[in-house]
C-alpha positions, 0 to 999 in steps of 0.5 A: 500499500506504500506504493499508492501513497506515492502515486496518489499523494494528492489524495492519499496522505498515509497507506500501509499494510498490503493487499494480496491474493490469487485470481485466475482469469480465463474466458474472453475479453466479452466473456471473462471468467474471474475467480479468486479471493483478494485479501486485505492485510492489515491495511489502513488508509488516509485520505485528504477527503475523509481523514482517517485512518480507516482500517480493514483488517484480515478481510477478504473479497471473493470473486466468483465467475458469472456471480460477482464480487462477495461481501460476507461481512466485510468490516471497515473500522475507524480510527477509534475502532468502530466497525462498518460492516458491508455484506451481500454481492456486487453481481456482474457476468462481464464486469461492465454492467453490475447489479447490486444486492449490499447491506451496509450497517454501522453504529457510532462510525468516524466517517470523516475525521478531517484536520482543519487546514488552510483552505479546507471547505470542511473539517472536524469529526462526523460520527454516524450509524447507518442501516442501509440497503443498496440495490438496482443496477450501475445505471439505476441504483436505488438506496433505502435505509436510515442514517443517524448523526451520532453524539460525538460529531463536531463538524464544520462547513466553510463557505467558500468566499470570493476575495474582492481585493484579488479579483480588483487586482486581476483587473476583473469586473464581474456583473449580473444580468437580472434578466437571466440570473440562472445563468449566473454562477451566484444564483446556480450555486443556490440552484444546484443544492436542489439538483443532484449530479447523481442523475438515475439514483433513487435514494430514499433515507431517514436522516436523524441528528442527535441532540449533542451532535455539533455543527458550525458553518464559518460564513466569513473565515477571514473576519471570524464570523460563524455560526455554531448549532446543536440540536435535534432533528428527524429528517427525510432526505431523497433523490429521484432518478431525474437528479431532484433532491427533496428534503422534508422534516425539521431541525430544532436547535436545542443551543447555538450562537452566531458571531460576527465581526466587524474590524475590531469588534466582535459580538456574539448572539446566542440563538434561543433554544427552540428555534427551528428550521422546517424544510417541506421539499427542496433544500432551499425551500425552507422555513425559518424561525430562529431567534438570537440575542445579544446581551449588552450592559449598559445605562438607559439614560440616554434612551429615555433622556427626553422622557425624564425631568432634566432639572432633577439630576438625582433621578436622572443619575438612576438611569446611569445604573446599568441593566442587561438589555437584549438585542433580538436578532429574528429570521423569519420566513423563507430561507433564501429571502428571510425576514430579518427583525431587530428588537430591544427588550430588558428581561422581566424575569429578573430583579434589578437594583433600581427603582420600579419607575426605572423598569416601567419608563424603559418599558414604555420607551422600548415600546414606542421604539416598536413603532418607530422603526428607524429609530429602533434600528439606530439604538440596535446598531448603537448597541452593537457597535458602542455597546450603549444607547444613544441620544436624539443628539448623539454629541449630548449622549451622557450615559457610559462615558469615559470616566478617567477618574474611575479608570485610575481607581481601577488601575490603583486597585489592581495595584494595591491588590498585588502589593497587599498579596506580596506583603502577606505572602509569608506573614502566618506559617502555615496559612496562606492570606490573600486580598482582591481590592475592587473599584467600580461606579455605583448609581443605585442612590440616585447620584454617582458613588465610588464603590470599593470592596475588599475581598479577604481569603484565608487557607490552610492545608490539612491531611497531609496537603490533601484538604485544602479549606479556603474561607473568605468574605467581602468588605464594602469599604466604600459605596452604598451599603446593601441591607442584605449584606450587613451583619453577614461578612464572616466567612461569606466565601467557603471552599473545599478542596480535596485531591482524590489522588496523591497527584492531585489529577483528580479533585473534589471542590464544594463550595459556597460563594457570596458575590455582589452582582450590579445586574440583580438585587444585590448579593447573589449566594452560590452553592456547588460541587465540582469534580475536577480532573487536571492533566499535563501532557507534552505529546496529546498520546501522553493524555491516553497512556498510563502515567508509569509508561509516560514516566518510563519513556521520559527515563529512557536515555536519550543518544549522545551527541556525536 
């Protein structure tokens, strides 16, 4: 097989093993009689198209005159050892015309395992289970059965882009003839999704996608725009003898995201659970019902500045408290001509550290925006580009502006934190002390107040250093006091780390954390239990070797330098 690797280096990346056998050839060229057996001895092959390697270990292909080629549980293994079995016969009497009677079954088979390289149009792992039956002839094959895309799939498709910069340097300008759009290559690409090159085939399969299967669509590889999808689908896919492709069923999204980039700006929309794509015929004839959300933590003052009293500065300052606004992108209607809409909402299922008047006025203003599409779009793009609202006069916008004093205080807080930790490094033997100082702006009282929090942590190791106990608390040094927090500063944060193994590879952590959040009403207490695995490795293969084998390999003497 090494010979094929050299001869087909543009397609085959590696090949090993041997193919041998004994075949007798008799008869005439018009009626050959071929009998024998072809043996595959530990054959492994990797290609650019499917990755791999795919292995065939000690299998045989039997050739019988007047019958054809027989597959008797012919087994192909993927890189993880999962099997794909081919059983049946490819019938022929002259080795020119063929008829099929094959069954292909596999479970959790890694059909594609392609690394990401520059210029790839797809990459990742595609794990499938199949139960397919192939009949018919070479001119009119028929395929029916089921195909499942399993958990463990993490596959990406890259949409090819035409670089206008490269085209301009070549001096080529391409025009679209809208009187005959079907003749243009841009429109022809869409139509090709509905028309297969496999004319004469009759394919009918049930396609299932499991919930944990992950797919990515790279929209613009240069800028970093991509969509991640994860969800369930039950589809019926087919190709009729004329080459027409059909697809019916729905794909319901469990979770996903859409990241867009513009120069140095990156914004990530989280696709809402329950969004779906429904096919009713051709692959491009799908109906969209998608909703994606981007959260912008910003102050609402510029949104409502013209609707509140300008004379009462205290009231205006309450609108400088940041709130988690959701920018909603919706795609509805036809796949090729979607209706794109935007909205801005403030979730009602949360408690905010502001007065009810602020929430009510913000909701009223957002309702008004929905009746003013141009103003709504202006605020949407302001949130996406600037992460803030803009007033009717953008030059007078006052919310979320740059505050040099706050910036300086935050920088000094980081410096004090570092120096305090250095001073207390060896203050108490056997006990570790840590400090963290954080400075922020607070508008909950109606005016801008400096807020400074001091977090103190103390840790002690017990049981031969297997158990680490850490206690700590947050002290409000400056700023408005939270009534729920007063008198509760002692041991506000507790963490217990226990090493299940002596080397610390496996660890169990129980914790209680008390932390201030501006988006909710004061402090939030989080309690949890975690299981942690920590692995160190020099080579990726070391993750799957036993520790003793890795240590022995590291202790092997190196060849002396001559």
